[in-house]
C-alpha positions, 0 to 999 in steps of 0.5 A: 297451902304453900310451904318452903321445902327442898327438892330434887328436881331431877334425877341425881340433881343436887337438893334445892329449895322449892315452895310446893303445895300441901292440901286442904284439910280433909276432915280426918286430916292433921297440919303438922309443923315439921321440928326435924326429919331424919335422913334415911339412906333410902332418901338419896336411893330415890333421888337418884332413882336408883330403885326406877320409878322416882318422880319428880320434883321430888321432896324426900324424906319420912322420919318427921318429928313436928307439932300439929298446928291444925286439925279437920272437922272429924279429927278426935284423937290429936289436937294442935300443939300435939307433938307427933311422929310421922313415918313412912307410911301416910295412908292405906286402903284401911279395908284388907285384912292387913290393914285390919290387924294392924299391919297397914305396911302390908296392905293389900293395895299398897301403903302410901308412902310419905314422899314418892307414893300416890295420893289416894283420893287426888292422885297427886305424888306425896311429898316428904318431910324435907320441908316446913309442914306436912299434911297427913291421916290422922290415923298416920300421926302418932301423938308422942310421949312428953318423955320422948327427946324429940331432937332424937327421935326422928329415925325412929321412924324408920330405921328404929321401927325397919329393926323393932318389928322383926324383933318383936314378931319373933318374940326377941328378949330375955334368952334369945341370943340374937345376932346383928348384922352390920353396924350402921343406920340400922345396925346399930338401932338392932343392937340398941333395942335387942340390948334394951329388951334383954337379947344377948347381942353379938355384933357380925362384922367385917371390920375389927374398927367396929368392936369397940363402937359396938361395944360402947352401943351394949353388943355383949360381943363382936364376931369378926366375919373375916375370922375363918376359925372364930365364925365356924367356933360360933356356928349353931351359936344364935337364936335370930340374926337382923341382917342390916348390910344394904347391899347384896352379899352371902347369906350361906355364911350368918345361917350357919351362925343359926341354931336349930329352927334359928332364923335371919331376917334381912332387912337392909338389902333389896337385890337378890341373894341366894342361899344354900338350901342344904344348911337351910335343911340341916338345921331346919333353919329359915330365911326371912324379910321384913319391912316396917312395921304398922302404926300399932307396932311403930307406936309401941317402939315409941313408947318403949324408947322413951320409957328406957331412953334408947334413941340413934345415935345422931348428928343434927345438920341445917337443910343447907347441907343435904347434900354434903349429908347424902355424900357422907352417907354413901362413904359411911362417914356417920355414926349413925343417922343425919336429923334435919333440924328444920328451923334452918329453913327459914334460913334457905 
């Protein structure tokens, strides 16, 4: 099946229209017409081959909202016309212990990523959501509540689940003193979700200009990380910190904000970040990391957001402005996520 898309043909090249081929439906597949696709910072990293291993041509996009257009012969859960979401994964081994208890993102064999992955059967490179339609295994297409605002939901499939997963895994809720480091695409979702879960939320930021935005999003307090006295006064005041900063940085100042047995969870940066072991030992504090969540947890997030009206702050763009969006995203000129209206692809 041929479908129009936008693709990078080489590392760092501008995205351009390209017709790609989607596989014929297998028995457990669904074909999805894509309505909206979020723009993730990892899309830019992958297009530029910042992490290595990028394959071209590449169609990015792993925050997908669409409607089922066709189903395979063995599909039982979804039907034509259903609204669905597809996130960062389109398959996994479905046999290991992690897959068995709903942690497909931790699949022992590695999950099949929505783009720049390898199809487990054909070996072909997967292509993502900057396209008219996509074909995925049924289990990785999540049926959506009719209450969900489809035009605003796409970033929940990555930014949302990346922050929701550690919040849920570590039991954040009423009484939890939650710190969120950084107020970008991930950080603003951590603030919103933390507030909706009943946490006492403090945004920790180096920018005083973000204070008003944080409070508008629901944060109860703002702590300026460059204010040494304020940081000292806030020592041992938090139970859980979600660190969303996307580049390497010092962890020690944030570790000291944790109370006894508190935990800081890194979800933004991929680089090495040393930490002073003494700061951990003195409070039995912990540093951990987290990826996206599994399919069951992603479904839980989408249902929670539909029920509580929790959505990312989005700016809608046509696909023709994707390179402009990349440039603006790189200089943090967006509050806080771009979403492509894929109806614009008809004009490509």
